[in-house]
C-alpha positions as CSV (number, residue, x, y, z in Angstrom):
1,M,7.4,13.3,-17.0
2,A,3.8,12.9,-17.8
3,V,3.2,9.6,-18.9
4,D,1.6,9.7,-22.3
5,R,-1.4,7.3,-21.8
6,L,-3.9,5.7,-23.6
7,L,-7.0,5.0,-21.3
8,P,-10.7,3.6,-22.4
9,T,-12.6,7.0,-21.9
10,Q,-12.8,10.6,-21.3
11,E,-13.6,9.8,-17.9
12,A,-10.3,8.1,-17.4
13,R,-8.0,10.8,-18.8
14,D,-9.9,13.4,-16.4
15,L,-9.3,11.3,-13.7
16,L,-5.7,10.8,-14.3
17,D,-4.5,14.5,-14.6
18,L,-6.8,14.8,-11.2
19,V,-4.6,12.0,-9.4
20,R,-1.2,13.8,-11.1
21,D,-2.4,16.9,-9.0
22,L,-3.5,15.4,-6.7
23,A,0.1,13.4,-5.9
24,D,2.0,16.2,-6.9
25,K,0.6,18.4,-4.0
26,E,0.0,15.5,-1.4
27,L,2.5,13.0,-2.1
28,A,5.3,14.7,-3.6
29,T,5.6,17.2,-1.1
30,R,5.9,15.1,1.6
31,V,7.6,11.8,0.9
32,E,11.3,13.1,1.3
33,E,10.6,14.2,5.4
34,H,8.0,10.9,6.2
35,E,10.5,8.3,4.5
36,R,13.3,10.1,6.4
37,N,12.1,10.4,9.8
38,E,9.9,7.0,9.5
39,T,6.5,8.5,10.4
40,Y,2.9,7.5,9.0
41,P,1.8,10.0,7.1
42,T,-1.3,9.8,9.5
43,G,-4.8,11.2,7.5
44,L,-3.5,10.6,3.7
45,F,-5.5,7.6,3.3
46,R,-8.8,9.6,4.1
47,T,-7.4,12.2,1.8
48,L,-7.2,9.6,-0.9
49,G,-10.2,7.9,-0.5
50,A,-12.5,11.4,-0.3
51,A,-10.8,11.9,-3.6
52,G,-12.3,8.5,-4.8
53,L,-8.9,7.0,-5.2
54,L,-9.7,3.6,-3.5
55,S,-13.0,3.0,-4.7
56,L,-11.9,2.7,-8.0
57,P,-12.3,-0.6,-9.4
58,Y,-15.4,-1.5,-7.0
59,P,-18.9,-1.7,-8.8
60,E,-20.8,1.1,-8.4
61,E,-23.8,-0.6,-6.4
62,Q,-20.8,-1.1,-3.6
63,G,-20.0,2.4,-3.3
64,G,-16.9,2.1,-6.2
65,G,-16.0,3.8,-8.6
66,G,-16.3,1.4,-11.3
67,Q,-13.7,1.9,-13.4
68,P,-11.6,-0.7,-15.4
69,Y,-8.7,-2.6,-13.6
70,E,-6.5,-1.3,-16.0
71,V,-7.3,2.7,-14.8
72,Y,-6.8,1.6,-11.2
73,L,-3.5,0.1,-12.0
74,Q,-2.2,3.6,-13.7
75,M,-3.3,5.4,-11.0
76,L,-1.6,3.4,-8.8
77,E,1.4,4.1,-11.1
78,E,1.0,7.5,-10.6
79,L,1.1,7.5,-6.7
80,A,4.1,5.2,-6.7
81,A,6.1,7.3,-9.3
82,R,6.1,9.8,-6.2
83,W,5.8,7.9,-3.0
84,A,6.0,4.3,-3.4
85,A,5.5,3.3,0.2
86,V,1.9,5.3,-0.2
87,A,1.7,3.5,-3.7
88,V,2.2,0.3,-2.2
89,A,-0.1,0.6,1.3
90,V,-2.8,1.7,-1.0
91,S,-2.3,-1.9,-3.3
92,V,-1.6,-3.9,-0.4
93,H,-5.3,-2.0,1.2
94,T,-7.1,-3.1,-2.3
95,L,-5.9,-6.6,-1.9
96,A,-7.3,-6.9,2.0
97,C,-10.8,-5.4,0.4
98,Y,-11.2,-7.9,-2.2
99,P,-12.1,-10.9,0.1
100,V,-15.3,-9.3,1.7
101,A,-16.0,-7.3,-1.5
102,T,-15.3,-10.6,-3.7
103,F,-16.3,-13.4,-1.1
104,G,-18.4,-11.1,1.4
105,T,-22.2,-11.5,2.4
106,P,-24.5,-8.8,1.4
107,E,-24.5,-8.0,5.4
108,Q,-20.2,-8.2,5.6
109,R,-20.0,-5.7,2.5
110,A,-22.5,-3.6,4.1
111,E,-20.4,-3.4,6.9
112,V,-17.3,-2.5,6.2
113,L,-16.4,-2.0,2.5
114,P,-18.1,1.8,2.5
115,T,-15.3,3.0,5.4
116,L,-12.5,1.2,3.8
117,L,-13.1,2.5,0.2
118,S,-13.6,5.9,1.9
119,G,-10.1,5.3,3.6
120,D,-12.1,6.2,7.1
121,L,-11.0,2.4,7.9
122,V,-7.6,1.6,6.9
123,G,-6.9,-2.5,5.3
124,G,-4.3,-4.9,6.0
125,Y,-3.5,-8.4,4.6
126,S,-2.5,-10.9,6.7
127,L,-1.4,-14.3,5.1
128,S,2.2,-15.0,5.5
129,E,3.8,-16.3,8.6
130,P,7.4,-16.5,10.1
131,Q,7.7,-20.3,8.6
132,A,5.3,-19.9,5.9
133,G,5.2,-16.9,3.2
134,S,6.1,-18.5,-0.4
135,D,4.1,-21.9,1.1
136,A,0.6,-20.7,2.2
137,N,0.0,-24.7,2.6
138,A,2.5,-24.5,5.5
139,L,0.5,-22.1,7.9
140,T,-0.1,-22.8,11.1
141,C,-2.2,-20.2,12.4
142,K,-5.5,-21.7,14.2
143,A,-8.7,-20.5,13.9
144,V,-10.4,-23.1,16.8
145,P,-14.5,-23.5,17.0
146,V,-15.8,-22.1,20.1
147,E,-19.6,-21.3,21.1
148,G,-20.7,-18.0,18.8
149,G,-17.3,-18.5,16.6
150,Y,-13.3,-19.0,16.5
151,Q,-10.7,-18.5,18.8
152,I,-7.5,-17.7,17.0
153,F,-3.9,-18.6,17.8
154,G,-0.8,-17.9,16.0
155,N,1.9,-15.3,14.9
156,K,1.7,-14.0,11.4
157,A,4.4,-11.7,9.4
158,W,5.0,-9.2,7.3
159,I,1.8,-7.5,7.6
160,T,1.8,-3.9,5.7
161,H,0.2,-1.4,8.1
162,G,0.4,-4.0,11.1
163,G,-0.8,-2.4,14.1
164,I,-2.4,0.7,12.2
165,A,-5.0,-1.6,10.0
166,D,-8.7,-1.4,11.2
167,F,-9.2,-4.4,9.8
168,Y,-7.0,-7.3,8.5
169,A,-8.1,-10.2,6.1
170,L,-7.0,-13.2,8.2
171,F,-6.4,-16.4,6.7
172,A,-6.0,-19.5,9.6
173,R,-6.7,-23.3,9.8
174,T,-9.9,-24.3,10.8
175,P,-10.6,-28.4,10.7
176,S,-11.9,-28.2,7.3
177,G,-8.7,-26.3,5.8
178,V,-7.5,-22.6,5.8
179,S,-10.2,-20.1,5.7
180,C,-10.4,-16.6,5.7
181,F,-11.4,-13.9,8.7
182,L,-12.3,-10.2,8.2
183,A,-10.4,-9.6,11.7
184,P,-10.8,-6.0,13.4
185,G,-7.8,-4.7,14.5
186,S,-8.7,-3.9,17.9
187,A,-9.7,-8.1,19.0
188,P,-8.7,-8.6,22.5
189,G,-6.2,-10.9,22.4
190,L,-4.1,-9.1,19.2
191,T,-1.0,-7.7,19.7
192,F,1.7,-6.8,17.2
193,G,5.6,-6.2,17.4
194,K,7.7,-3.3,16.6
195,P,8.0,-2.0,13.3
196,E,10.7,-4.5,10.9
197,E,13.7,-2.3,10.4
198,K,13.7,-2.2,6.4
199,M,15.7,-1.3,3.8
200,G,13.2,1.3,2.6
201,L,9.4,2.2,2.1
202,H,10.1,3.3,5.6
203,A,6.7,5.7,5.9
204,V,4.2,2.3,6.3
205,P,4.8,0.3,9.2
206,T,5.7,-3.8,8.3
207,T,4.8,-6.1,11.5
208,S,4.5,-9.4,13.0
209,A,1.1,-10.3,14.8
210,F,0.6,-12.2,17.6
211,W,-3.0,-13.9,18.2
212,D,-3.3,-15.6,21.9
213,G,-7.0,-16.6,22.2
214,A,-9.3,-13.3,20.8
215,V,-12.3,-14.5,19.4
216,L,-13.7,-14.0,16.2
217,E,-17.6,-14.2,16.0
218,H,-19.4,-16.9,13.0
219,D,-20.1,-13.7,11.0
220,R,-16.5,-12.5,10.7
221,L,-15.5,-15.8,8.4
222,I,-15.7,-14.5,4.8
223,G,-17.1,-17.3,2.0
224,E,-16.9,-21.3,3.4
225,E,-15.3,-22.8,5.9
226,G,-11.8,-24.3,4.2
227,Q,-12.4,-21.9,1.3
228,G,-9.4,-19.4,2.4
229,L,-6.8,-20.8,0.0
230,R,-9.0,-19.9,-2.9
231,I,-9.5,-16.9,-1.9
232,A,-6.4,-16.0,-1.0
233,F,-5.1,-17.2,-4.0
234,S,-7.5,-15.0,-6.3
235,A,-6.7,-11.7,-4.5
236,L,-2.8,-11.9,-4.8
237,D,-3.7,-12.8,-8.4
238,S,-4.9,-8.9,-8.2
239,G,-2.0,-8.2,-5.8
240,R,0.5,-8.9,-7.9
241,L,-0.9,-6.6,-10.8
242,G,-1.2,-3.9,-8.4
243,I,2.6,-4.1,-7.6
244,A,3.4,-4.3,-11.1
245,A,1.9,-0.8,-11.4
246,C,3.7,0.3,-8.5
247,A,7.0,-1.3,-9.4
248,T,6.4,0.6,-13.3
249,G,5.9,4.2,-11.6
250,L,9.2,3.7,-9.0
251,A,11.1,2.6,-12.5
252,Q,9.6,5.9,-14.5
253,A,10.6,7.9,-11.6
254,A,13.7,7.0,-11.6
255,L,14.1,7.1,-15.4
256,D,12.8,10.9,-15.3
257,A,15.2,11.8,-12.8
258,A,18.0,10.0,-14.7
259,V,17.1,12.1,-18.0
260,A,16.6,15.3,-16.3
261,Y,19.9,14.5,-14.5
262,A,21.4,13.8,-17.9
263,K,20.4,16.7,-19.5
264,E,21.9,19.3,-17.1
265,R,25.1,17.7,-16.2
266,T,28.0,18.0,-19.1
267,T,31.7,16.3,-19.5
268,F,34.1,17.1,-21.9
269,G,32.1,19.5,-22.9
270,R,28.9,18.2,-23.5
271,R,25.6,17.1,-22.1
272,I,26.4,13.5,-20.4
273,I,22.8,12.6,-22.2
274,D,24.4,13.4,-25.4
275,H,27.3,10.9,-25.4
276,Q,25.8,7.6,-26.8
277,G,27.1,5.1,-23.9
278,L,25.1,7.2,-22.0
279,G,22.5,7.9,-24.1
280,F,21.8,4.0,-25.4
281,L,21.8,3.2,-21.3
282,L,18.9,5.6,-20.6
283,A,17.3,4.0,-23.7
284,D,17.4,0.6,-22.3
285,M,15.8,2.1,-19.1
286,A,12.7,4.1,-21.2
287,A,12.5,0.8,-22.8
288,S,11.9,-1.6,-19.4
289,V,9.8,1.0,-18.6
290,E,7.2,0.8,-21.2
291,S,7.5,-3.1,-21.2
292,A,6.6,-3.2,-18.0
293,R,3.5,-0.8,-18.3
294,A,2.3,-2.9,-21.4
295,V,2.7,-5.8,-19.6
296,Y,0.8,-5.2,-16.8
297,L,-2.0,-3.5,-18.9
298,D,-2.2,-6.5,-20.9
299,A,-3.3,-8.4,-18.1
300,A,-5.5,-5.8,-16.7
301,R,-7.6,-6.0,-19.5
302,R,-7.5,-9.9,-19.4
303,R,-8.9,-9.7,-15.9
304,D,-11.1,-7.1,-17.0
305,A,-12.9,-9.0,-19.6
306,G,-13.4,-11.6,-17.5
307,V,-10.8,-14.2,-18.9
308,P,-8.4,-15.8,-16.9
309,Y,-4.9,-14.1,-16.2
310,T,-3.0,-16.0,-13.5
311,R,-0.2,-16.4,-15.7
312,Q,-0.5,-13.4,-17.2
313,A,-0.6,-11.6,-13.9
314,S,2.9,-13.5,-12.8
315,I,4.6,-12.8,-15.7
316,A,3.8,-8.8,-15.2
317,K,5.0,-9.0,-11.4
318,L,8.1,-10.4,-12.6
319,V,8.8,-8.5,-15.6
320,A,7.7,-5.0,-13.9
321,T,10.0,-5.5,-10.6
322,D,13.2,-7.1,-12.3
323,A,12.6,-4.0,-14.9
324,A,12.4,-1.6,-11.5
325,M,15.6,-3.1,-9.7
326,K,17.5,-2.5,-13.1
327,V,16.3,0.3,-14.3
328,T,16.7,1.9,-10.6
329,T,20.3,0.9,-10.8
330,D,21.0,2.1,-14.1
331,A,19.7,5.4,-12.7
332,V,22.2,5.6,-9.8
333,Q,25.1,5.0,-12.2
334,V,23.6,7.9,-14.1
335,F,24.5,10.2,-11.1
336,G,27.8,8.9,-10.5
337,G,28.8,9.7,-7.0
338,Y,26.0,12.0,-6.2
339,G,23.4,8.8,-7.0
340,Y,24.8,7.7,-3.8
341,T,24.2,10.3,-1.9
342,R,21.2,11.1,-0.5
343,E,21.2,14.5,-2.4
344,F,18.8,13.2,-4.9
345,P,15.9,10.5,-4.5
346,V,17.6,7.5,-6.6
347,E,19.4,6.0,-4.1
348,R,15.9,5.5,-2.3
349,Y,14.4,4.8,-5.3
350,M,17.3,1.6,-6.3
351,R,16.1,0.5,-2.0
352,E,12.4,0.5,-2.4
353,A,12.8,-1.4,-5.8
354,K,14.7,-4.7,-4.1
355,I,11.8,-5.6,-2.2
356,M,9.1,-6.0,-4.9
357,Q,11.3,-8.4,-6.1
358,I,10.4,-10.1,-3.2
359,F,7.2,-9.6,-1.6
360,E,3.2,-10.6,-3.4
361,G,5.4,-13.8,-4.1
362,T,8.6,-13.8,-4.9
363,N,10.0,-13.9,-8.5
364,Q,11.5,-17.3,-8.1
365,I,7.8,-18.2,-7.3
366,Q,6.8,-16.1,-10.3
367,R,8.6,-18.3,-12.5
368,L,7.4,-21.5,-10.3
369,V,3.4,-20.4,-11.4
370,I,4.2,-19.5,-14.9
371,S,6.0,-22.6,-15.4
372,R,2.9,-24.8,-14.3
373,H,0.8,-22.7,-16.6
374,L,2.8,-23.8,-19.4
């Protein structure tokens, strides 16, 4: 069902209507084919970019839509309600754009932002390593200073859009500490592993990357040497809100499917939604979805107001992804045996929800961040 949203302007309300229409036509009609066949939806990012959806939260002077983050996140939620993998890929794309948009030079922004925001180019985010997921201080990928730039050595892991992205926000260790680079995906000396065989989000590849002496010129450095972790953690605050919105959209889709089924399925002469035990289960699912939405919007409004929101971003990511896991699991229960089959999408929703408790910082890490802010 269409969510009754409180949006700040009529422009934002019109925008969300456009998003719903596009998502119904371009995502909902293709999701089953690509998820089952594990094929990438080539050209879809250009469609989203042409509609202005990839540029929403950026200033107009950067070629963006100038929309508040709370509007961008609700757009992302609508995408996730139709196709979680695409919504996650959009969130990661935004995460990859963040360093250059926020810390890049005017020349760097002019070079890549217009094509990234239009969807002509796709961005990836390359922070994690095989031994350094939650612990970013343990990064070992090195950027060795050489004449004219840096030579990159090391391995990266868990890269959404790995091998497909045109640019990566790459984090590597320089003599001054971890630094951030705008790395082209076609750099000589950069190769990628085969896509991971994942439980869900099959349509968008996740790979490792292997840097074997690729040279990045000095103008590929984003910000100052040694500023990388500050850039990474700042980006992740926004990225966690993106995942919270994706999780909420996924939970909403599961709730909608469960309610529709409960209105049609009968047992003991009554619709199963009319049995109190099932009705209360659906009520709890609805409360979880509404709570998740409220908490990510609260964090987004803090971000829009320019006040600290790190703790609230972690709370939003924790609450929304835990809610998605529970709501999708309960949706399978509502469908009974049919929920365990591929005849209905709820089994896919349940598989997709699990990863949302893991990436952009596991929910255990979110609890650590929250507790340290108390």
